[in-house]
C-alpha positions, 0 to 999 in steps of 0.5 A, spaced: 922 053 056 929 056 052 935 058 056 939 064 055 945 059 052 940 057 047 936 063 045 939 067 040 935 073 042 936 073 049 941 079 048 937 083 044 931 083 049 935 084 055 938 090 051 931 093 050 929 092 057 935 096 059 933 101 054 926 101 057 929 101 064 933 107 063 927 111 060 923 110 066 928 111 071 930 118 067 923 120 067 921 119 074 928 122 076 926 128 072 919 128 075 922 128 082 927 134 080 921 138 079 916 136 084 913 142 088 907 144 092 905 151 093 901 153 099 897 159 095 893 162 101 899 162 105 903 165 099 898 171 099 900 172 106 900 180 108 907 179 112 910 176 106 908 181 101 911 186 105 917 183 106 918 182 098 916 189 097 921 191 102 926 187 099 925 189 092 926 196 093 932 195 097 935 191 090 932 196 086 936 201 089 942 197 089 944 199 082 944 192 079 942 192 072 934 190 070 936 183 069 940 182 075 935 186 079 929 181 077 934 175 078 935 177 085 928 179 086 926 172 084 931 169 088 929 173 094 922 171 093 923 163 093 928 164 099 923 167 103 917 162 101 922 156 103 923 159 109 916 160 111 914 153 109 910 155 103 914 152 097 916 145 098 917 138 095 912 134 099 905 134 096 900 131 101 899 130 108 900 123 107 908 123 105 909 129 110 907 125 116 913 120 114 917 126 113 915 129 120 917 123 123 924 123 120 925 130 122 923 129 129 928 123 129 934 127 127 934 134 128 936 136 135 931 142 135 925 138 133 926 132 138 921 132 144 924 129 151 922 122 152 918 122 146 923 121 140 918 119 135 913 125 137 912 130 131 909 136 136 915 141 134 915 139 127 908 141 125 909 147 129 913 150 123 909 153 117 908 148 111 909 142 116 902 140 118 899 134 117 892 130 118 895 123 118 897 123 125 895 121 132 895 123 139 898 118 144 898 121 151 900 128 151 904 128 144 902 127 137 905 122 132 905 120 125 899 115 124 904 111 119 908 105 122 915 108 124 919 102 122 920 105 115 921 112 117 926 110 122 930 107 116 929 113 112 932 117 118 939 113 117 940 117 110 937 123 113 942 123 119 948 122 114 946 128 110 944 132 116 951 131 120 955 132 113 952 138 110 948 141 116 942 142 111 935 140 114 929 138 111 926 145 114 931 149 111 933 146 104 927 142 103 928 141 095 935 139 096 935 134 101 928 132 100 929 131 092 935 127 093 932 123 098 926 121 094 931 119 088 935 115 092 930 111 096 924 111 090 929 111 085 933 105 088 926 101 089 924 103 082 930 100 079 929 094 083 922 093 081 924 094 074 930 089 074 927 083 078 921 083 073 925 083 067 929 077 071 922 074 072 920 075 064 926 072 062 925 066 066 918 065 065 916 068 058 916 064 052 916 069 046 920 075 044 914 079 043 910 077 050 916 078 054 918 085 051 910 087 052 910 085 059 917 089 060 914 095 057 907 094 061 912 094 067 916 101 066 910 105 063 903 101 065 903 101 072 902 107 078 908 105 081 912 110 077 906 115 078 907 115 086 915 115 085 915 122 087 912 122 094 914 118 100 910 112 101 910 105 103 907 102 096 914 103 092 918 099 098 913 094 098 913 093 091 920 092 091 920 087 096 914 083 093 918 082 086 925 080 090 921 075 094 917 073 088 924 072 084 927 068 089 921 064 090 921 062 083 929 060 083 928 056 089 922 053 088 923 052 080 930 052 079 933 049 085 937 054 088 939 052 095 944 058 097 943 060 104 944 068 101 938 067 097 934 065 103 936 070 107 934 075 102 928 072 101 926 072 109 928 080 109 924 081 103 918 077 106 918 081 113 919 088 110 913 086 105 908 085 111 911 091 115 909 096 109 903 092 107 899 088 112 895 085 108 901 082 104 902 078 109 898 073 105 904 073 100 909 072 106 905 066 109 904 063 102 912 064 100 914 061 107 910 055 107 913 053 100 920 055 102 919 050 108 916 045 104 922 045 099 928 046 104 926 046 111 933 047 114 935 053 110 928 056 111 929 055 119 937 057 119 937 063 114 930 065 112 927 065 119 932 069 122 932 075 117 925 075 117 925 075 125 930 081 125 925 085 121 919 083 125 923 085 131 924 092 128 917 093 126 914 092 133 920 095 137 920 101 133 912 101 134 913 100 142 918 105 143 914 110 139 907 109 142 908 104 147 904 099 144 905 093 139 899 094 135 900 099 130 896 106 130 891 104 125 889 098 130 887 103 135 882 107 130 874 106 132 875 103 139 874 106 146 881 108 146 881 112 139 888 115 138 885 119 132 880 122 136 883 128 139 885 136 139 891 139 139 895 146 139 898 149 133 901 156 135 895 159 139 890 155 135 886 149 138 885 144 132 880 138 132 883 132 129 881 132 122 878 125 123 873 127 128 869 130 122 873 127 115 871 130 109 869 128 102 872 121 100 875 120 107 868 119 110 868 112 106 863 109 102 857 106 106 855 101 100 859 095 100 857 093 093 858 100 090 865 100 093 866 093 090 864 096 083 868 102 083 874 098 086 874 093 081 871 097 074 869 103 076 871 110 078 877 108 082 877 101 078 883 096 078 881 094 071 878 100 069 884 105 070 889 099 068 885 095 063 892 091 062 891 087 068 885 083 065 891 080 061 894 078 068 887 075 070 887 071 063 894 069 064 893 066 071 887 062 068 891 059 063 897 057 067 892 054 072 888 050 067 893 049 061 900 049 064 903 042 064 908 044 070 905 043 076 909 048 080 907 054 075 899 051 076 901 052 084 904 059 083 898 061 079 893 059 084 897 062 089 897 069 086 890 069 084 888 067 091 892 072 094 889 077 090 882 075 092 884 075 099 887 082 099 882 085 095 876 082 099 880 085 105 880 092 103 872 092 100 870 089 107 873 094 111 869 098 116 866 104 112 871 109 115 876 105 111 872 104 105 875 111 102 879 108 096 886 110 099 883 117 100 884 123 095 889 119 090 889 117 083 888 110 083 886 104 088 893 105 091 893 099 096 894 094 091 900 097 088 904 092 091 901 086 087 904 089 081 910 084 080 905 078 081 900 081 076 906 082 071 908 075 072 901 072 071 901 076 064 906 072 061 902 066 058 897 071 056 902 076 052 905 070 049 899 067 046 897 074 044 904 074 040 901 069 035 895 074 032 896 081 030 889 083 032 891 081 039 897 085 039 893 091 037 888 090 043 894 089 048 897 095 045 891 099 046 890 097 053 897 098 055 896 105 052 890 106 056 893 104 062 899 108 061 894 114 060 892 113 067 899 112 070 901 119 067 894 123 068 897 126 074 903 129 071 906 132 077 902 130 083 899 123 084 894 125 090 889 127 085 882 124 083 883 119 077 881 121 071 875 117 070 872 121 076 874 128 073 871 126 067 865 124 070 864 131 074 866 135 068 861 131 063 856 131 069 856 138 070 855 140 062 
């Protein structure tokens, strides 16, 4: 492989990567600044209509010019809607679930004595309902592991105490700012570290640039960057861990700091995507083999810090070391409950889930749609076929034994994780709920992009192959761009099937 010092095209390629990244980050930030959800039924509420009518009459009597009066009426309408929780930059019960925990941890008015993670008070506010919650004792909690919301709450604490603004009173200003700082940083890390891997492991200009374009425009990570989920955080951790693993394993990097960062990224990856423990364990074994002393003295302490945070926050929240989803379907089912919201008593959504959340009874049908069907990894993002091909090329044709082992590791991890999801109980075979793709494998994107490199390098030598690659990238970008503003929608294949099936 060529080195940067002997490669005359290195600077040009890096400039192209930088352009891709700038466009990708700018596009995502623009979408975050426009992210908006409207509760249309609540918006039609009679009380709000009357208040708006009264305000309109008041403004019209004030003597303002027609243009100024229209602006004032629009501002009043927007302000009232925000105050009533009708408009907000939180697009589903999934991301609101984490936001509820963040508010409960920071805002004094939302705290519950003796239960710091309880969201009892938060969900009473208009627009702050969520189905992704559990009941433990007398209190309601987000069903999401509490470590990530706890870390996010640190930023919110600073915003709250310096500006006085809350996610309730200023959802757009605070919510969008936090999405940009959290998701924007994770996406930037993802782009930059993939570019580093491309430069290190690629062999041709076209192949490297093609994989860089796929990274920025062809995955669902950008699609989900407008909502608060664990997937983008996990992908950022995965790519950092993979990059450091390559530098330690292939390049002989033995700096203590590299092991510290690897340990932190490894544990954070598993904390945000439990099946990703397969990659964390594999990476740990490799590092233990190549540098046992540094692994014990630098990697392990950093990982244990995250492990302590994961189990510690879970214990403080719900007095259990097991995450909430471990208490689903058991005799002690935390998802089976009723609760009060205002004067109403409401049954948990999970007592009678609807639609896709009922789960797919047939394992075979589920596997088909997860792989090549309505929610298919290879049908929605056909670019991943090249990862499968590239993995095989490294595994059977590569002379470097370490790259063969790296390929085998990634392929095995992918098989284990996808199989894990396919073989889940019926209630969990729901494709990730109402989402535009099978979101539970998003964290594997940096690993699959790396496996694409040998296939992309091989395709660079033939024009028809380059055209085929471009077509599959266009199809993948189509799927990633289809949910223009809300990733919590059905994939385009599902919508197309429903449309043509009803004609």
